[in-house]
N, C-alpha and C positions, 0 to 999 in steps of 0.2 A: 568184490575186491575190497581193499582196505578203506576206500573212500565211499563205499556204497551206503546209501540210506534209502528208506522206502518213500518217505514224504519229506519234502524240504521247503522251508520258508527262507529263501535267500535272495540276494540281489534286489533289495528294496521291496520285499513282499509286504503289502500294506492292505489292511482292511479285509482280509480273507477269513471266511468262516468254514470250518469243516465239521460236520455233524453226522452222527450215527454211521460211522464207517469202521469196518474191521481192518486194522492195520497190522500187518505181519512183517517182521524183519529179523535178520540174524547175521552173525558174522561181523564183518567190518573191523573197526579198530576203536581205540579209546578216543579218537578224534571225530567220531560221528555217532549217530543214533538212529533208531528206527524212524523217529520223527526228529528232524534236524533243523535248527534255526542257525543260519550261518552268515556269510558275508553280506555286506551292505547294511542299510538302515531298514530294519523290519519292524513295523509298528502296527499295533491294534489287530493282531491276528488271534483267532479263536479256534481251539480244538475242544469240542464238546460232545459228550455222550458217545465217545468212541471206545473201541476195545483195542488196546495195544498189547501185542503178544509176540511170541517167537514164530519163526517159519520152519521150525525143526532144528534150528541152530540158535543158541542163546547169544547175547551180546552184552557189552559193558554198559551202554546207555540206552534206555528205552526212549526217553525224550531228552534231547541234548541241545544246549545253546552255547556257542562260542564262535569267535572269529568275526563278529559284526557288532552292530548296535541293535539290540532287540528289546523294545519297550512295549508296554501295554498288552502283553500277551495274556490271554484268558485260557486257563486249563480247567474246565469244569465238567463234573459228572462222568469222567472217564474211568474205565477199568484197565489198570496196568498190571498184567499178571504173566507169570512164567517167563520172565525176561532176564533175570539175573544170570550171569555167567557162573559156572561152577569152578572156574579156574582163575578168575580175576575179580578184583573189587568192582562192584557194579551198582547202578543207580536207576531208580524209576524215573525221576526227574533230576537232571543235572544242569543247573543254571550257573554258568561260569562267567568269565570276563565279558563285559559288554551288555549284560542283561540287567534290566531294572523295570520296576512298575508292573511286575507279574502278579496276577491273581490266580492262586492255585486253590480250588475249592471243590468240595463234594466229590473228590476222586477216591477210588479204592485201589489199594496196592496189596497183592497177595500171590501166593503160589497154590496151584490146584492139587499138588501132591507134596510128599515129604521132600525137602530140599537138602541135598548133601554137597556142600563145597568140598573140593578135593585139594585145596591149597589154602595157605594162610591169607585170608581176604577180609575185606570190610564191605558191608552192604548197607545201603540207605534207600528208603522209599523216596525221600525228598532231600536233595543235596544242593544247598545254596552256597556258592563259594565265589562271591564277588563283593569286595569290601566297599564298593560304591553303590550297591544295588538296594532297591527298596522293594519289599515283597509283602503280600498278604496271603497267609495260609489259614483257611477256615474250613472246618467240618470235613476234613479228609479222614479216611479210614485205612489203617495199616494193620494187617494181620488176617488170620483165618485162611480158609481155602476157597472163599467166595467173596463177592462184593459185600460191603458194609461189615467186614470182619466176620462174615458168616461161615457156616460149615465147621469142620473140625479145625484144630489149631494149625497155624502156620508153623511147621516144624523144621528148625535148622538142626542138622545133624541126625544121624541114625544111631540107635543103640549099638554099642560095640565099635563104632568108628568115630574117632575124634580127630578133628582138625582145629587149628587155632584160627578162629574167625571172630569178627566183631559185627554186631548189628546195631546201627545207629538209625532208628526209624526216621528222624528228622535231624539233619545236620545243617547248622547255620553259621556262616562266617561272613558277616556283612559289615564289619567294623562298627562305626558309629551311626550307620544309616538306620532309619526307622523301618522296622519290620514287625508286622502284626501276626501273631500266632494264636488263634482262638478256636476253641470247640473241636479240636482234632481228637480222634479216638484211636488209641493204640492198644489192642487187646487180642486175645485168643492166639498167643504165641508161645511156643515151647522152643527155647534156644539151648542147644548143647554144644559146648566148645571145649 
C-alpha cells in the first residue's frame, strides 16, 4: 500500500544497529521509503553494510526520514542500488524535516543496468532538505554499475530516447546550518537528457 515500508525506525526507536542485511522494497508513495525514519524521537540508529534495493518495483525514496525528530543516524558502508523510480523524481537518501546530526559515509549509489526515466524527473543519490539540519557526508561513491563507482558507467537515458531529467548527485538545502561534505566521489556517469 501507499504507507508501506520494509524497515522502519519510528515511535522513539533508539540505539538500534542493523548490519549486513539485504533490504528490498518497492511501491509505496512519496511519503515513505524502503527504510523509513518516521514519527517520534528516533536517536542514534545505525544502518551499516546493508544492501538496499527494489523488490521488483521501484520507489521514490530508498532511505527516507520525515515526520518525527531523527538525530544521530549513522548510514555507513551501504550499497543503495536499482531503487530510483522511472516515472517520478527519486532519492537514494532523502533526509527531510526533523532530521539532524546524520553521518552518511562510505556508501555506494548506483544502477546495475542502463537507467531510462520515462518522465521529466530529478534524481539524487543524497538529498538533504532541512534548513535546520546538520550533516556529515564523507567518502560516498555515486556512479557506475557497482559499488565504489565500479563497472561500466551509470547511464541515464538510452540512445534515441530523450526525456527531460536532471541528475543532482548530492543536493543540500540546510540553510545556515553547518554541514561537512568531504572526500565524496562522483564518477563513471553518462547522462543524456
